mmCIF file as Biopython writes it, N, C-alpha, C and O atoms, coordinates in Angstrom:
data_model
#
loop_
_atom_site.group_PDB
_atom_site.id
_atom_site.type_symbol
_atom_site.label_atom_id
_atom_site.label_alt_id
_atom_site.label_comp_id
_atom_site.label_asym_id
_atom_site.label_entity_id
_atom_site.label_seq_id
_atom_site.pdbx_PDB_ins_code
_atom_site.Cartn_x
_atom_site.Cartn_y
_atom_site.Cartn_z
_atom_site.occupancy
_atom_site.B_iso_or_equiv
_atom_site.auth_seq_id
_atom_site.auth_asym_id
_atom_site.pdbx_PDB_model_num
ATOM 1   N N  . UNK A ? 1  ? 9.620   50.372 178.422 1.0 0.0 1  A 1 
ATOM 2   C CA . UNK A ? 1  ? 9.042   50.672 177.103 1.0 0.0 1  A 1 
ATOM 3   C C  . UNK A ? 1  ? 8.840   49.382 176.296 1.0 0.0 1  A 1 
ATOM 4   O O  . UNK A ? 1  ? 7.816   49.220 175.632 1.0 0.0 1  A 1 
ATOM 5   N N  . UNK A ? 2  ? 9.778   48.501 176.354 1.0 0.0 2  A 1 
ATOM 6   C CA . UNK A ? 2  ? 9.656   47.247 175.608 1.0 0.0 2  A 1 
ATOM 7   C C  . UNK A ? 2  ? 8.448   46.443 176.055 1.0 0.0 2  A 1 
ATOM 8   O O  . UNK A ? 2  ? 7.749   45.843 175.238 1.0 0.0 2  A 1 
ATOM 9   N N  . UNK A ? 3  ? 8.208   46.436 177.363 1.0 0.0 3  A 1 
ATOM 10  C CA . UNK A ? 3  ? 7.078   45.688 177.918 1.0 0.0 3  A 1 
ATOM 11  C C  . UNK A ? 3  ? 5.765   46.259 177.385 1.0 0.0 3  A 1 
ATOM 12  O O  . UNK A ? 3  ? 4.846   45.512 177.049 1.0 0.0 3  A 1 
ATOM 13  N N  . UNK A ? 4  ? 5.687   47.585 177.310 1.0 0.0 4  A 1 
ATOM 14  C CA . UNK A ? 4  ? 4.479   48.243 176.779 1.0 0.0 4  A 1 
ATOM 15  C C  . UNK A ? 4  ? 4.236   47.824 175.332 1.0 0.0 4  A 1 
ATOM 16  O O  . UNK A ? 4  ? 3.111   47.507 174.946 1.0 0.0 4  A 1 
ATOM 17  N N  . UNK A ? 5  ? 5.286   47.826 174.552 1.0 0.0 5  A 1 
ATOM 18  C CA . UNK A ? 5  ? 5.185   47.445 173.145 1.0 0.0 5  A 1 
ATOM 19  C C  . UNK A ? 5  ? 4.707   46.009 173.020 1.0 0.0 5  A 1 
ATOM 20  O O  . UNK A ? 5  ? 3.868   45.685 172.179 1.0 0.0 5  A 1 
ATOM 21  N N  . UNK A ? 6  ? 5.261   45.152 173.878 1.0 0.0 6  A 1 
ATOM 22  C CA . UNK A ? 6  ? 4.888   43.738 173.886 1.0 0.0 6  A 1 
ATOM 23  C C  . UNK A ? 6  ? 3.396   43.580 174.212 1.0 0.0 6  A 1 
ATOM 24  O O  . UNK A ? 6  ? 2.685   42.821 173.553 1.0 0.0 6  A 1 
ATOM 25  N N  . UNK A ? 7  ? 2.942   44.295 175.219 1.0 0.0 7  A 1 
ATOM 26  C CA . UNK A ? 7  ? 1.529   44.238 175.628 1.0 0.0 7  A 1 
ATOM 27  C C  . UNK A ? 7  ? 0.633   44.732 174.506 1.0 0.0 7  A 1 
ATOM 28  O O  . UNK A ? 7  ? -0.381  44.108 174.195 1.0 0.0 7  A 1 
ATOM 29  N N  . UNK A ? 8  ? 1.006   45.855 173.898 1.0 0.0 8  A 1 
ATOM 30  C CA . UNK A ? 8  ? 0.204   46.408 172.798 1.0 0.0 8  A 1 
ATOM 31  C C  . UNK A ? 8  ? 0.144   45.452 171.617 1.0 0.0 8  A 1 
ATOM 32  O O  . UNK A ? 8  ? -0.898  45.318 170.975 1.0 0.0 8  A 1 
ATOM 33  N N  . UNK A ? 9  ? 1.245   44.794 171.334 1.0 0.0 9  A 1 
ATOM 34  C CA . UNK A ? 9  ? 1.297   43.831 170.235 1.0 0.0 9  A 1 
ATOM 35  C C  . UNK A ? 9  ? 0.347   42.673 170.505 1.0 0.0 9  A 1 
ATOM 36  O O  . UNK A ? 9  ? -0.387  42.239 169.617 1.0 0.0 9  A 1 
ATOM 37  N N  . UNK A ? 10 ? 0.367   42.175 171.749 1.0 0.0 10 A 1 
ATOM 38  C CA . UNK A ? 10 ? -0.521  41.080 172.135 1.0 0.0 10 A 1 
ATOM 39  C C  . UNK A ? 10 ? -1.982  41.506 172.059 1.0 0.0 10 A 1 
ATOM 40  O O  . UNK A ? 10 ? -2.830  40.748 171.590 1.0 0.0 10 A 1 
ATOM 41  N N  . UNK A ? 11 ? -2.276  42.718 172.520 1.0 0.0 11 A 1 
ATOM 42  C CA . UNK A ? 11 ? -3.645  43.233 172.479 1.0 0.0 11 A 1 
ATOM 43  C C  . UNK A ? 11 ? -4.138  43.329 171.042 1.0 0.0 11 A 1 
ATOM 44  O O  . UNK A ? 11 ? -5.271  42.958 170.734 1.0 0.0 11 A 1 
ATOM 45  N N  . UNK A ? 12 ? -3.266  43.836 170.160 1.0 0.0 12 A 1 
ATOM 46  C CA . UNK A ? 12 ? -3.652  43.979 168.752 1.0 0.0 12 A 1 
ATOM 47  C C  . UNK A ? 12 ? -3.914  42.613 168.128 1.0 0.0 12 A 1 
ATOM 48  O O  . UNK A ? 12 ? -4.857  42.441 167.356 1.0 0.0 12 A 1 
ATOM 49  N N  . UNK A ? 13 ? -3.067  41.647 168.474 1.0 0.0 13 A 1 
ATOM 50  C CA . UNK A ? 13 ? -3.240  40.293 167.957 1.0 0.0 13 A 1 
ATOM 51  C C  . UNK A ? 13 ? -4.580  39.733 168.420 1.0 0.0 13 A 1 
ATOM 52  O O  . UNK A ? 13 ? -5.315  39.143 167.627 1.0 0.0 13 A 1 
ATOM 53  N N  . UNK A ? 14 ? -4.898  39.913 169.687 1.0 0.0 14 A 1 
ATOM 54  C CA . UNK A ? 14 ? -6.164  39.455 170.235 1.0 0.0 14 A 1 
ATOM 55  C C  . UNK A ? 14 ? -7.332  40.143 169.557 1.0 0.0 14 A 1 
ATOM 56  O O  . UNK A ? 14 ? -8.335  39.509 169.229 1.0 0.0 14 A 1 
ATOM 57  N N  . UNK A ? 15 ? -7.198  41.436 169.351 1.0 0.0 15 A 1 
ATOM 58  C CA . UNK A ? 15 ? -8.247  42.228 168.705 1.0 0.0 15 A 1 
ATOM 59  C C  . UNK A ? 15 ? -8.488  41.728 167.278 1.0 0.0 15 A 1 
ATOM 60  O O  . UNK A ? 15 ? -9.630  41.594 166.838 1.0 0.0 15 A 1 
ATOM 61  N N  . UNK A ? 16 ? -7.398  41.457 166.570 1.0 0.0 16 A 1 
ATOM 62  C CA . UNK A ? 16 ? -7.512  40.957 165.192 1.0 0.0 16 A 1 
ATOM 63  C C  . UNK A ? 16 ? -8.243  39.615 165.153 1.0 0.0 16 A 1 
ATOM 64  O O  . UNK A ? 16 ? -9.055  39.367 164.262 1.0 0.0 16 A 1 
ATOM 65  N N  . UNK A ? 17 ? -7.944  38.743 166.139 1.0 0.0 17 A 1 
ATOM 66  C CA . UNK A ? 17 ? -8.595  37.434 166.195 1.0 0.0 17 A 1 
ATOM 67  C C  . UNK A ? 17 ? -10.088 37.591 166.461 1.0 0.0 17 A 1 
ATOM 68  O O  . UNK A ? 17 ? -10.906 36.908 165.846 1.0 0.0 17 A 1 
ATOM 69  N N  . UNK A ? 18 ? -10.440 38.483 167.370 1.0 0.0 18 A 1 
ATOM 70  C CA . UNK A ? 18 ? -11.849 38.728 167.692 1.0 0.0 18 A 1 
ATOM 71  C C  . UNK A ? 18 ? -12.561 39.264 166.453 1.0 0.0 18 A 1 
ATOM 72  O O  . UNK A ? 18 ? -13.661 38.825 166.117 1.0 0.0 18 A 1 
ATOM 73  N N  . UNK A ? 19 ? -11.931 40.204 165.791 1.0 0.0 19 A 1 
ATOM 74  C CA . UNK A ? 19 ? -12.494 40.814 164.578 1.0 0.0 19 A 1 
ATOM 75  C C  . UNK A ? 19 ? -12.775 39.742 163.513 1.0 0.0 19 A 1 
ATOM 76  O O  . UNK A ? 19 ? -13.832 39.731 162.882 1.0 0.0 19 A 1 
ATOM 77  N N  . UNK A ? 20 ? -11.804 38.852 163.336 1.0 0.0 20 A 1 
ATOM 78  C CA . UNK A ? 20 ? -11.918 37.772 162.362 1.0 0.0 20 A 1 
ATOM 79  C C  . UNK A ? 20 ? -13.104 36.866 162.699 1.0 0.0 20 A 1 
ATOM 80  O O  . UNK A ? 20 ? -13.894 36.504 161.827 1.0 0.0 20 A 1 
ATOM 81  N N  . UNK A ? 21 ? -13.211 36.512 163.967 1.0 0.0 21 A 1 
ATOM 82  C CA . UNK A ? 21 ? -14.307 35.648 164.427 1.0 0.0 21 A 1 
ATOM 83  C C  . UNK A ? 21 ? -15.649 36.324 164.199 1.0 0.0 21 A 1 
ATOM 84  O O  . UNK A ? 21 ? -16.589 35.693 163.718 1.0 0.0 21 A 1 
ATOM 85  N N  . UNK A ? 22 ? -15.745 37.599 164.541 1.0 0.0 22 A 1 
ATOM 86  C CA . UNK A ? 22 ? -16.993 38.338 164.341 1.0 0.0 22 A 1 
ATOM 87  C C  . UNK A ? 22 ? -17.363 38.395 162.861 1.0 0.0 22 A 1 
ATOM 88  O O  . UNK A ? 22 ? -18.528 38.223 162.503 1.0 0.0 22 A 1 
ATOM 89  N N  . UNK A ? 23 ? -16.384 38.632 162.012 1.0 0.0 23 A 1 
ATOM 90  C CA . UNK A ? 23 ? -16.640 38.676 160.567 1.0 0.0 23 A 1 
ATOM 91  C C  . UNK A ? 23 ? -17.219 37.346 160.082 1.0 0.0 23 A 1 
ATOM 92  O O  . UNK A ? 23 ? -18.157 37.323 159.286 1.0 0.0 23 A 1 
ATOM 93  N N  . UNK A ? 24 ? -16.645 36.224 160.577 1.0 0.0 24 A 1 
ATOM 94  C CA . UNK A ? 24 ? -17.130 34.902 160.191 1.0 0.0 24 A 1 
ATOM 95  C C  . UNK A ? 24 ? -18.559 34.698 160.682 1.0 0.0 24 A 1 
ATOM 96  O O  . UNK A ? 24 ? -19.399 34.165 159.956 1.0 0.0 24 A 1 
ATOM 97  N N  . UNK A ? 25 ? -18.838 35.127 161.925 1.0 0.0 25 A 1 
ATOM 98  C CA . UNK A ? 25 ? -20.172 34.981 162.494 1.0 0.0 25 A 1 
ATOM 99  C C  . UNK A ? 25 ? -21.196 35.774 161.688 1.0 0.0 25 A 1 
ATOM 100 O O  . UNK A ? 25 ? -22.291 35.283 161.414 1.0 0.0 25 A 1 
ATOM 101 N N  . UNK A ? 26 ? -20.844 36.987 161.315 1.0 0.0 26 A 1 
ATOM 102 C CA . UNK A ? 26 ? -21.742 37.833 160.522 1.0 0.0 26 A 1 
ATOM 103 C C  . UNK A ? 26 ? -22.016 37.175 159.173 1.0 0.0 26 A 1 
ATOM 104 O O  . UNK A ? 26 ? -23.150 37.166 158.694 1.0 0.0 26 A 1 
ATOM 105 N N  . UNK A ? 27 ? -20.979 36.631 158.574 1.0 0.0 27 A 1 
ATOM 106 C CA . UNK A ? 27 ? -21.101 35.946 157.285 1.0 0.0 27 A 1 
ATOM 107 C C  . UNK A ? 27 ? -22.099 34.793 157.379 1.0 0.0 27 A 1 
ATOM 108 O O  . UNK A ? 27 ? -22.981 34.648 156.532 1.0 0.0 27 A 1 
ATOM 109 N N  . UNK A ? 28 ? -21.945 33.972 158.429 1.0 0.0 28 A 1 
ATOM 110 C CA . UNK A ? 28 ? -22.827 32.827 158.633 1.0 0.0 28 A 1 
ATOM 111 C C  . UNK A ? 28 ? -24.261 33.298 158.868 1.0 0.0 28 A 1 
ATOM 112 O O  . UNK A ? 28 ? -25.201 32.752 158.290 1.0 0.0 28 A 1 
ATOM 113 N N  . UNK A ? 29 ? -24.423 34.306 159.712 1.0 0.0 29 A 1 
ATOM 114 C CA . UNK A ? 29 ? -25.765 34.826 159.992 1.0 0.0 29 A 1 
ATOM 115 C C  . UNK A ? 29 ? -26.430 35.381 158.737 1.0 0.0 29 A 1 
ATOM 116 O O  . UNK A ? 29 ? -27.628 35.188 158.529 1.0 0.0 29 A 1 
ATOM 117 N N  . UNK A ? 30 ? -25.664 36.063 157.911 1.0 0.0 30 A 1 
ATOM 118 C CA . UNK A ? 30 ? -26.217 36.605 156.680 1.0 0.0 30 A 1 
ATOM 119 C C  . UNK A ? 30 ? -26.721 35.480 155.765 1.0 0.0 30 A 1 
ATOM 120 O O  . UNK A ? 30 ? -27.770 35.610 155.135 1.0 0.0 30 A 1 
ATOM 121 N N  . UNK A ? 31 ? -25.964 34.377 155.697 1.0 0.0 31 A 1 
ATOM 122 C CA . UNK A ? 31 ? -26.383 33.239 154.880 1.0 0.0 31 A 1 
ATOM 123 C C  . UNK A ? 31 ? -27.668 32.640 155.425 1.0 0.0 31 A 1 
ATOM 124 O O  . UNK A ? 31 ? -28.578 32.308 154.665 1.0 0.0 31 A 1 
ATOM 125 N N  . UNK A ? 32 ? -27.740 32.502 156.750 1.0 0.0 32 A 1 
ATOM 126 C CA . UNK A ? 32 ? -28.920 31.915 157.390 1.0 0.0 32 A 1 
ATOM 127 C C  . UNK A ? 32 ? -30.150 32.774 157.174 1.0 0.0 32 A 1 
ATOM 128 O O  . UNK A ? 32 ? -31.236 32.256 156.914 1.0 0.0 32 A 1 
ATOM 129 N N  . UNK A ? 33 ? -29.984 34.094 157.281 1.0 0.0 33 A 1 
ATOM 130 C CA . UNK A ? 33 ? -31.111 35.010 157.230 1.0 0.0 33 A 1 
ATOM 131 C C  . UNK A ? 33 ? -31.593 35.368 155.831 1.0 0.0 33 A 1 
ATOM 132 O O  . UNK A ? 33 ? -32.622 36.027 155.683 1.0 0.0 33 A 1 
ATOM 133 N N  . UNK A ? 34 ? -30.869 34.948 154.813 1.0 0.0 34 A 1 
ATOM 134 C CA . UNK A ? 34 ? -31.268 35.286 153.441 1.0 0.0 34 A 1 
ATOM 135 C C  . UNK A ? 34 ? -32.469 34.470 153.004 1.0 0.0 34 A 1 
ATOM 136 O O  . UNK A ? 34 ? -32.942 34.622 151.877 1.0 0.0 34 A 1 
#
C-alpha cells in the first residue's frame, strides 16, 4: 500500500509540473497572438 501511495504522489507531482508548463505556454501564446 505504501508503494502505491508513493507512486500516486509522484504521478501527481509530475502532473502538476506538466500543468504548470502548459499554463505558461498558453500564456506566452496568448501574448504572441494578441
